[in-house]
LOVEX-93973 format. One line per field, with one value per residue: x, y, z of N, C-alpha, C in turn; residue number from 1. Coordinates in pm, whole numbers, always signed. Example, Ala and Ser with C-alpha at 12.3 -4.5 7.8 and 13.67 -1.06 7.14 Angstrom:
<nodes>
n_X <- +1319 | +1285
n_Y <- -569 | -225
n_Z <- +780 | +708
ca_X <- +1230 | +1367
ca_Y <- -450 | -106
ca_Z <- +780 | +714
c_X <- +1320 | +1290
c_Y <- -330 | +3
c_Z <- +780 | +787
i <- 1 | 2
</nodes>
This chain:
<nodes>
n_X <- +4966 | +5192 | +5334 | +5320 | +5500 | +5738 | +5806 | +5820 | +6027 | +6230 | +6233 | +6346 | +6598 | +6743 | +6844 | +7117 | +7231 | +7292 | +7472 | +7682 | +7826 | +7852 | +8142 | +8495 | +8714 | +9062 | +9253 | +9581 | +9830 | +10167 | +10490 | +10658 | +10949 | +11150 | +11333 | +11625 | +11641 | +11834 | +11746 | +11744 | +11679 | +11597 | +11679 | +11549 | +11745 | +11818 | +12006 | +12141 | +12027 | +12088 | +11864 | +11732 | +11546 | +11314 | +11164 | +10864 | +10753 | +10431 | +10176 | +9902 | +9654 | +9312 | +8972 | +8855 | +9100 | +9234 | +9480 | +9659 | +9914 | +10081 | +10283 | +10433 | +10639 | +10858 | +10979 | +11327
n_Y <- -292 | -390 | -275 | +19 | -66 | -84 | +155 | +254 | +161 | +240 | +494 | +518 | +430 | +596 | +874 | +742 | +656 | +891 | +1006 | +860 | +946 | +1192 | +1208 | +1225 | +1150 | +983 | +1191 | +1182 | +998 | +1039 | +902 | +1043 | +992 | +767 | +466 | +268 | +63 | -153 | -488 | -732 | -1079 | -1414 | -1731 | -2064 | -2217 | -2053 | -1879 | -1523 | -1316 | -1083 | -852 | -649 | -414 | -188 | +126 | +303 | +587 | +755 | +950 | +1086 | +1298 | +1376 | +1450 | +1698 | +1854 | +1826 | +1605 | +1258 | +1099 | +788 | +506 | +228 | -102 | -334 | -596 | -639
n_Z <- -4583 | -4597 | -4772 | -4625 | -4359 | -4566 | -4613 | -4371 | -4293 | -4438 | -4420 | -4223 | -4268 | -4439 | -4304 | -4179 | -4406 | -4522 | -4325 | -4319 | -4601 | -4556 | -4365 | -4299 | -4526 | -4614 | -4819 | -4904 | -4766 | -4628 | -4629 | -4323 | -4183 | -4196 | -4071 | -3940 | -3648 | -3425 | -3276 | -3022 | -2979 | -2852 | -2905 | -2934 | -2817 | -2618 | -2656 | -2768 | -3053 | -3287 | -3492 | -3766 | -3761 | -3989 | -3901 | -4002 | -4056 | -4096 | -4209 | -4278 | -4454 | -4450 | -4571 | -4441 | -4344 | -4132 | -3970 | -3906 | -3740 | -3766 | -3699 | -3829 | -3790 | -3973 | -4082 | -4132
ca_X <- +4980 | +5347 | +5384 | +5322 | +5569 | +5846 | +5813 | +5858 | +6234 | +6355 | +6271 | +6476 | +6783 | +6802 | +6937 | +7208 | +7324 | +7337 | +7579 | +7788 | +7836 | +7975 | +8221 | +8601 | +8804 | +9193 | +9295 | +9658 | +9918 | +10302 | +10572 | +10760 | +11027 | +11223 | +11508 | +11649 | +11669 | +11887 | +11660 | +11780 | +11614 | +11661 | +11619 | +11491 | +11794 | +11869 | +12123 | +12101 | +12081 | +12023 | +11781 | +11675 | +11373 | +11350 | +11033 | +10834 | +10608 | +10320 | +10110 | +9749 | +9589 | +9192 | +8955 | +8833 | +9209 | +9292 | +9604 | +9666 | +10015 | +10127 | +10411 | +10454 | +10772 | +10867 | +11112 | +11417
ca_Y <- -294 | -471 | -151 | +78 | -128 | -104 | +290 | +339 | +104 | +304 | +626 | +546 | +395 | +722 | +915 | +686 | +686 | +1052 | +1042 | +762 | +1057 | +1368 | +1135 | +1308 | +1069 | +1025 | +1210 | +1148 | +955 | +1047 | +908 | +1153 | +939 | +648 | +448 | +105 | -6 | -295 | -527 | -808 | -1141 | -1505 | -1805 | -2168 | -2228 | -1910 | -1762 | -1428 | -1295 | -942 | -832 | -522 | -354 | -32 | +170 | +397 | +679 | +800 | +1107 | +1069 | +1377 | +1413 | +1623 | +1822 | +1904 | +1687 | +1476 | +1195 | +1000 | +645 | +428 | +52 | -195 | -406 | -696 | -612
ca_Z <- -4415 | -4623 | -4850 | -4479 | -4320 | -4587 | -4672 | -4282 | -4242 | -4563 | -4417 | -4113 | -4275 | -4512 | -4235 | -4179 | -4538 | -4498 | -4285 | -4378 | -4727 | -4469 | -4292 | -4357 | -4558 | -4656 | -4987 | -4920 | -4699 | -4724 | -4538 | -4249 | -4129 | -4207 | -3989 | -3876 | -3566 | -3433 | -3201 | -2987 | -2980 | -2809 | -3028 | -2868 | -2714 | -2536 | -2731 | -2843 | -3213 | -3320 | -3625 | -3798 | -3807 | -4042 | -3886 | -4127 | -3977 | -4224 | -4168 | -4345 | -4437 | -4463 | -4666 | -4347 | -4291 | -4016 | -3978 | -3854 | -3807 | -3705 | -3761 | -3860 | -3838 | -4123 | -4057 | -4235
c_X <- +5148 | +5427 | +5424 | +5450 | +5713 | +5884 | +5876 | +6000 | +6257 | +6359 | +6375 | +6592 | +6810 | +6838 | +7099 | +7299 | +7389 | +7469 | +7695 | +7871 | +7909 | +8074 | +8365 | +8642 | +8940 | +9214 | +9426 | +9742 | +10080 | +10396 | +10703 | +10925 | +11065 | +11318 | +11485 | +11692 | +11747 | +11780 | +11726 | +11679 | +11666 | +11564 | +11584 | +11588 | +11885 | +11967 | +12077 | +12130 | +12040 | +11937 | +11754 | +11567 | +11356 | +11137 | +10977 | +10717 | +10560 | +10242 | +10012 | +9659 | +9443 | +9134 | +8897 | +8927 | +9253 | +9432 | +9596 | +9821 | +10080 | +10225 | +10391 | +10587 | +10772 | +11011 | +11247 | +11510
c_Y <- -299 | -300 | -7 | +110 | -79 | +57 | +325 | +224 | +179 | +443 | +643 | +505 | +521 | +806 | +873 | +671 | +768 | +1074 | +979 | +889 | +1151 | +1351 | +1167 | +1174 | +1111 | +1066 | +1163 | +1073 | +973 | +1011 | +1069 | +1121 | +811 | +592 | +326 | +87 | -171 | -377 | -643 | -969 | -1297 | -1632 | -1988 | -2177 | -2185 | -1834 | -1643 | -1398 | -1150 | -916 | -684 | -499 | -205 | -11 | +285 | +465 | +765 | +909 | +1102 | +1206 | +1377 | +1532 | +1719 | +1908 | +1881 | +1618 | +1391 | +1112 | +859 | +571 | +254 | +57 | -263 | -480 | -692 | -765
c_Z <- -4472 | -4659 | -4736 | -4437 | -4357 | -4604 | -4517 | -4269 | -4345 | -4520 | -4285 | -4150 | -4372 | -4426 | -4210 | -4304 | -4543 | -4427 | -4232 | -4501 | -4653 | -4387 | -4382 | -4430 | -4585 | -4793 | -4983 | -4812 | -4744 | -4610 | -4458 | -4224 | -4158 | -4130 | -3970 | -3761 | -3540 | -3246 | -3142 | -2952 | -2857 | -2852 | -2893 | -2764 | -2631 | -2578 | -2828 | -2978 | -3208 | -3439 | -3639 | -3819 | -3864 | -3988 | -3951 | -4010 | -4064 | -4156 | -4328 | -4331 | -4498 | -4519 | -4554 | -4303 | -4200 | -4056 | -3891 | -3853 | -3699 | -3769 | -3785 | -3852 | -3903 | -4064 | -4161 | -4275
i <- 1 | 2 | 3 | 4 | 5 | 6 | 7 | 8 | 9 | 10 | 11 | 12 | 13 | 14 | 15 | 16 | 17 | 18 | 19 | 20 | 21 | 22 | 23 | 24 | 25 | 26 | 27 | 28 | 29 | 30 | 31 | 32 | 33 | 34 | 35 | 36 | 37 | 38 | 39 | 40 | 41 | 42 | 43 | 44 | 45 | 46 | 47 | 48 | 49 | 50 | 51 | 52 | 53 | 54 | 55 | 56 | 57 | 58 | 59 | 60 | 61 | 62 | 63 | 64 | 65 | 66 | 67 | 68 | 69 | 70 | 71 | 72 | 73 | 74 | 75 | 76
</nodes>
């Protein structure tokens, strides 16, 4: 009875593992654009100060030919 139950659980788990295998994966990512922006903020006393932020735009290429673009900002 235990072996039959174990075989039944393993048989239902195999299709889920095959579905993950066919998922497209990222082949490479490259930088599309990089720029610096000046932003303003206030400190605890209420005074304004400026700081620079570098915004980098990336493009990822997938194994099935699709692409996706995303941006990240870094405090300079």
